[in-house]
Z-matrix of the N, CA and C atoms (Angstrom, degrees):
N
C 1 1.450
C 2 1.531 1 111.26
N 3 1.349 2 117.28 1 -40.03
C 4 1.465 3 120.23 2 -179.38
C 5 1.517 4 111.82 3 -83.48
N 6 1.331 5 116.28 4 -18.70
C 7 1.456 6 120.21 5 -176.63
C 8 1.516 7 113.52 6 86.54
N 9 1.329 8 117.27 7 1.02
C 10 1.465 9 120.38 8 -178.18
C 11 1.528 10 109.97 9 -69.25
N 12 1.334 11 114.90 10 135.17
C 13 1.461 12 121.27 11 177.92
C 14 1.519 13 110.01 12 -83.42
N 15 1.333 14 116.95 13 151.42
C 16 1.458 15 118.85 14 170.70
C 17 1.528 16 107.00 15 -72.30
N 18 1.319 17 116.98 16 160.62
C 19 1.467 18 121.10 17 179.95
C 20 1.528 19 110.70 18 -59.96
N 21 1.327 20 116.84 19 -39.59
C 22 1.470 21 121.23 20 -179.68
C 23 1.530 22 110.25 21 -65.08
N 24 1.327 23 116.59 22 -44.64
C 25 1.464 24 120.88 23 179.54
C 26 1.521 25 111.10 24 -64.37
N 27 1.325 26 116.88 25 -43.39
C 28 1.457 27 120.19 26 -179.06
C 29 1.527 28 111.53 27 -65.06
N 30 1.326 29 117.41 28 -38.52
C 31 1.466 30 120.07 29 177.83
C 32 1.531 31 110.70 30 -67.21
N 33 1.323 32 116.81 31 -41.44
C 34 1.466 33 119.91 32 177.46
C 35 1.532 34 110.32 33 -62.51
N 36 1.325 35 116.49 34 -40.57
C 37 1.460 36 120.53 35 177.51
C 38 1.526 37 111.20 36 -63.13
N 39 1.324 38 116.97 37 -44.01
C 40 1.468 39 120.87 38 178.93
C 41 1.522 40 110.52 39 -60.64
N 42 1.318 41 116.96 40 -42.99
C 43 1.468 42 120.37 41 179.45
C 44 1.527 43 111.39 42 -65.45
N 45 1.330 44 117.15 43 -39.86
C 46 1.464 45 120.99 44 178.03
C 47 1.526 46 110.96 45 -64.29
N 48 1.323 47 116.46 46 -48.02
C 49 1.469 48 120.67 47 -179.08
C 50 1.526 49 110.06 48 -63.90
N 51 1.336 50 117.69 49 -40.69
C 52 1.469 51 120.58 50 177.94
C 53 1.524 52 110.71 51 -62.49
N 54 1.319 53 116.78 52 -41.00
C 55 1.462 54 120.55 53 178.57
C 56 1.534 55 110.80 54 -62.16
N 57 1.323 56 116.60 55 -43.65
C 58 1.467 57 120.65 56 178.05
C 59 1.530 58 109.97 57 -63.09
N 60 1.320 59 117.24 58 -43.33
C 61 1.470 60 120.80 59 179.24
C 62 1.533 61 110.77 60 -60.48
N 63 1.328 62 116.74 61 -43.39
C 64 1.470 63 120.16 62 179.84
C 65 1.526 64 110.62 63 -63.65
N 66 1.318 65 117.03 64 -46.40
C 67 1.462 66 120.81 65 -176.98
C 68 1.528 67 112.76 66 -67.74
N 69 1.308 68 117.35 67 -33.92
C 70 1.466 69 121.47 68 -175.62
C 71 1.531 70 113.48 69 -100.71
N 72 1.351 71 116.52 70 -6.54
C 73 1.463 72 119.48 71 -179.42
C 74 1.524 73 113.38 72 74.48
N 75 1.342 74 116.25 73 28.18
C 76 1.458 75 120.30 74 179.92
C 77 1.522 76 110.59 75 -81.81
N 78 1.318 77 115.66 76 150.59
C 79 1.467 78 123.34 77 174.91
C 80 1.523 79 107.60 78 -96.53
N 81 1.333 80 118.36 79 114.69
C 82 1.468 81 119.98 80 -177.82
C 83 1.524 82 113.19 81 -58.95
N 84 1.319 83 117.44 82 -27.52
C 85 1.459 84 120.56 83 -178.71
C 86 1.521 85 114.21 84 -71.63
N 87 1.341 86 117.51 85 -25.22
C 88 1.466 87 118.32 86 -179.34
C 89 1.521 88 113.64 87 -126.73
N 90 1.322 89 117.76 88 -24.06
C 91 1.465 90 120.12 89 -175.71
C 92 1.522 91 114.14 90 -93.97
N 93 1.307 92 118.54 91 -15.59
C 94 1.471 93 121.73 92 178.89
C 95 1.526 94 106.98 93 -94.21
N 96 1.328 95 115.42 94 113.39
C 97 1.457 96 120.94 95 -176.85
C 98 1.527 97 110.41 96 -131.01
N 99 1.310 98 114.81 97 166.64
C 100 1.469 99 121.32 98 176.39
C 101 1.523 100 109.17 99 -95.22
N 102 1.332 101 117.63 100 159.33
C 103 1.470 102 120.30 101 172.07
C 104 1.528 103 109.05 102 -54.53
N 105 1.328 104 115.32 103 -38.53
C 106 1.463 105 122.18 104 -179.25
C 107 1.526 106 112.00 105 -54.50
N 108 1.327 107 117.06 106 -37.58
C 109 1.463 108 120.75 107 -176.73
C 110 1.526 109 112.36 108 -66.26
N 111 1.318 110 117.27 109 -21.90
C 112 1.465 111 121.44 110 -178.44
C 113 1.531 112 111.53 111 -104.70
N 114 1.332 113 116.04 112 -44.04
C 115 1.468 114 119.97 113 -171.92
C 116 1.524 115 114.19 114 -103.40
N 117 1.343 116 116.93 115 -19.13
C 118 1.463 117 119.94 116 -174.38
C 119 1.519 118 112.60 117 83.46
N 120 1.343 119 117.05 118 -4.32
C 121 1.472 120 122.08 119 177.78
C 122 1.526 121 107.99 120 -71.13
N 123 1.315 122 116.98 121 139.53
C 124 1.464 123 120.49 122 -179.09
C 125 1.526 124 109.87 123 -73.84
N 126 1.312 125 115.79 124 75.17
C 127 1.458 126 121.91 125 -176.15
C 128 1.520 127 109.17 126 -145.70
N 129 1.310 128 117.58 127 127.94
C 130 1.468 129 127.56 128 -11.51
C 131 1.532 130 111.16 129 -70.44
N 132 1.308 131 115.47 130 132.40
C 133 1.460 132 123.57 131 -173.44
C 134 1.524 133 112.55 132 -49.93
N 135 1.336 134 117.11 133 -48.09
C 136 1.465 135 119.58 134 -176.33
C 137 1.518 136 110.83 135 -59.62
N 138 1.326 137 117.27 136 -43.91
C 139 1.463 138 120.34 137 -177.53
C 140 1.526 139 112.38 138 -73.34
N 141 1.325 140 117.78 139 -26.00
C 142 1.464 141 120.35 140 176.56
C 143 1.526 142 109.64 141 -73.17
N 144 1.325 143 115.83 142 -43.92
C 145 1.461 144 119.90 143 -177.59
C 146 1.526 145 112.97 144 -82.50
N 147 1.334 146 117.64 145 -11.94
C 148 1.473 147 122.68 146 178.95
C 149 1.526 148 108.68 147 -132.41
N 150 1.335 149 116.84 148 75.41
C 151 1.461 150 119.98 149 -175.90
C 152 1.526 151 113.55 150 -59.13
N 153 1.321 152 117.44 151 -28.00
C 154 1.473 153 119.54 152 177.31
C 155 1.527 154 110.49 153 -66.90
N 156 1.325 155 117.55 154 -33.63
C 157 1.466 156 121.02 155 177.00
C 158 1.526 157 109.87 156 -68.45
N 159 1.327 158 117.00 157 -35.65
C 160 1.458 159 121.26 158 177.32
C 161 1.527 160 110.39 159 -64.33
N 162 1.331 161 116.31 160 -44.90
C 163 1.470 162 120.00 161 178.91
C 164 1.529 163 110.85 162 -63.79
N 165 1.317 164 116.42 163 -39.50
C 166 1.468 165 120.57 164 178.00
C 167 1.525 166 110.43 165 -64.43
N 168 1.327 167 116.85 166 -41.51
C 169 1.463 168 120.71 167 178.39
C 170 1.523 169 110.78 168 -61.76
N 171 1.325 170 116.78 169 -48.00
C 172 1.470 171 119.46 170 -179.73
C 173 1.527 172 111.16 171 -62.91
N 174 1.320 173 117.27 172 -35.51
C 175 1.467 174 119.99 173 177.12
C 176 1.525 175 110.12 174 -66.40
N 177 1.323 176 117.15 175 -37.43
C 178 1.473 177 121.04 176 176.77
C 179 1.525 178 110.20 177 -62.91
N 180 1.322 179 116.95 178 -43.67
C 181 1.466 180 120.85 179 177.60
C 182 1.529 181 109.36 180 -62.20
N 183 1.330 182 116.81 181 -45.86
C 184 1.466 183 120.47 182 179.31
C 185 1.522 184 111.42 183 -58.04
N 186 1.334 185 116.89 184 -41.84
C 187 1.460 186 121.00 185 179.34
C 188 1.525 187 111.43 186 -65.85
N 189 1.340 188 117.34 187 -32.77
C 190 1.466 189 120.01 188 177.03
C 191 1.531 190 111.06 189 -73.19
N 192 1.332 191 117.34 190 -35.14
C 193 1.462 192 121.29 191 179.27
C 194 1.531 193 110.35 192 -73.90
N 195 1.324 194 116.20 193 -43.92
C 196 1.465 195 122.37 194 -178.90
C 197 1.521 196 108.90 195 -128.04
N 198 1.341 197 117.58 196 82.06
C 199 1.466 198 119.59 197 -177.33
C 200 1.530 199 111.06 198 -58.04
N 201 1.333 200 116.78 199 143.34
C 202 1.456 201 119.36 200 178.96
C 203 1.526 202 111.25 201 -62.67
N 204 1.305 203 115.98 202 143.45
C 205 1.461 204 121.25 203 177.97
C 206 1.523 205 108.47 204 -80.27
N 207 1.341 206 118.57 205 135.86
C 208 1.462 207 121.06 206 -176.75
C 209 1.530 208 113.70 207 -56.08
N 210 1.330 209 117.18 208 -29.10
C 211 1.466 210 119.04 209 -179.34
C 212 1.531 211 111.97 210 -85.44
N 213 1.323 212 117.57 211 0.34
C 214 1.456 213 121.24 212 -179.86
C 215 1.524 214 110.37 213 -128.54
N 216 1.301 215 116.98 214 65.56
C 217 1.454 216 121.44 215 177.88
C 218 1.523 217 109.17 216 -103.91
N 219 1.302 218 116.21 217 145.05
C 220 1.449 219 121.85 218 -179.46
C 221 1.518 220 109.29 219 -123.13
N 222 1.300 221 116.71 220 140.21
C 223 1.456 222 122.46 221 -178.54
C 224 1.528 223 108.98 222 -98.51
N 225 1.330 224 116.07 223 138.04
C 226 1.459 225 121.30 224 176.54
C 227 1.516 226 107.62 225 -118.69
N 228 1.312 227 116.51 226 122.13
C 229 1.459 228 120.76 227 175.51
C 230 1.513 229 107.81 228 -94.48
N 231 1.316 230 116.29 229 131.58
C 232 1.455 231 119.85 230 -175.38
C 233 1.522 232 112.25 231 -93.21
N 234 1.302 233 118.66 232 -34.90
C 235 1.461 234 118.78 233 -178.06
C 236 1.520 235 112.41 234 -172.11
N 237 1.316 236 114.91 235 169.51
C 238 1.465 237 122.32 236 175.48
C 239 1.524 238 106.52 237 -134.79
N 240 1.311 239 116.65 238 135.20
C 241 1.454 240 121.11 239 -172.82
C 242 1.515 241 111.55 240 -130.53
N 243 1.320 242 115.85 241 144.13
C 244 1.458 243 121.58 242 174.54
C 245 1.523 244 111.66 243 -85.43
N 246 1.330 245 116.82 244 -16.61
C 247 1.467 246 122.22 245 -179.52
C 248 1.527 247 107.79 246 -116.41
N 249 1.339 248 115.99 247 120.15
C 250 1.460 249 120.46 248 -175.74
C 251 1.522 250 112.40 249 -59.17
N 252 1.320 251 117.17 250 -36.22
C 253 1.473 252 120.24 251 -179.66
C 254 1.534 253 111.11 252 -59.67
N 255 1.324 254 117.36 253 -35.47
C 256 1.462 255 120.54 254 178.16
C 257 1.525 256 110.63 255 -67.81
N 258 1.324 257 116.42 256 -39.78
C 259 1.464 258 120.49 257 177.18
C 260 1.523 259 110.12 258 -64.44
N 261 1.314 260 117.35 259 -42.62
C 262 1.461 261 121.40 260 179.63
C 263 1.529 262 111.01 261 -64.38
N 264 1.327 263 117.00 262 -37.83
C 265 1.464 264 121.09 263 179.11
C 266 1.540 265 110.52 264 -63.36
N 267 1.333 266 116.74 265 -44.67
C 268 1.459 267 119.63 266 179.54
C 269 1.528 268 111.00 267 -67.64
N 270 1.331 269 117.22 268 -41.03
C 271 1.471 270 120.29 269 178.36
C 272 1.525 271 110.15 270 -60.34
N 273 1.317 272 117.29 271 -41.90
C 274 1.462 273 121.15 272 178.66
C 275 1.530 274 110.47 273 -63.15
N 276 1.329 275 116.67 274 -44.29
C 277 1.472 276 121.06 275 179.59
C 278 1.536 277 110.89 276 -61.63
N 279 1.313 278 116.70 277 -43.02
C 280 1.469 279 120.31 278 178.95
C 281 1.523 280 111.13 279 -63.88
N 282 1.326 281 117.37 280 -42.76
C 283 1.467 282 121.08 281 179.46
C 284 1.524 283 111.11 282 -63.65
N 285 1.342 284 116.70 283 -38.38
C 286 1.461 285 120.52 284 178.09
C 287 1.524 286 111.72 285 -64.09
N 288 1.327 287 116.35 286 -25.82
C 289 1.469 288 121.13 287 178.93
C 290 1.526 289 111.95 288 -91.40
N 291 1.343 290 116.51 289 3.13
C 292 1.466 291 119.46 290 174.94
C 293 1.518 292 114.80 291 96.73
N 294 1.320 293 118.67 292 6.51
C 295 1.456 294 121.16 293 179.07
C 296 1.522 295 109.55 294 -95.75
N 297 1.322 296 116.42 295 149.04
C 298 1.454 297 118.62 296 171.98
C 299 1.521 298 107.67 297 -82.02
N 300 1.307 299 116.96 298 143.94
C 301 1.471 300 120.77 299 -178.67
C 302 1.516 301 108.74 300 -147.29
N 303 1.318 302 115.39 301 138.12
C 304 1.467 303 120.75 302 175.14
C 305 1.512 304 108.13 303 -130.73
N 306 1.304 305 115.61 304 155.46
C 307 1.457 306 121.95 305 175.93
C 308 1.523 307 106.72 306 -112.63
N 309 1.329 308 115.05 307 125.60
C 310 1.475 309 120.84 308 -179.05
C 311 1.504 310 108.84 309 -113.23
């Protein structure tokens, strides 16, 4: 009903799109688009209604097409909290979404 993909389906889709990009020489940042971007139709619904999920998906495809080099890794800090329980809540949420998270 919401159009949300399962994690398994979304990963399979990312791998398929990355494979197509590699074979055809497409740039995931500009050549991978939604039906919505051309027709205005809410398709795929989840990515239209959750643009951050669309950006995350395209970044996943980009990482599969051009894997990051081990000597060029960048750290992203998500937040700083005065209450440890709040930090633990965010770390749990990030892990549930497939991200690694640590509390320092």
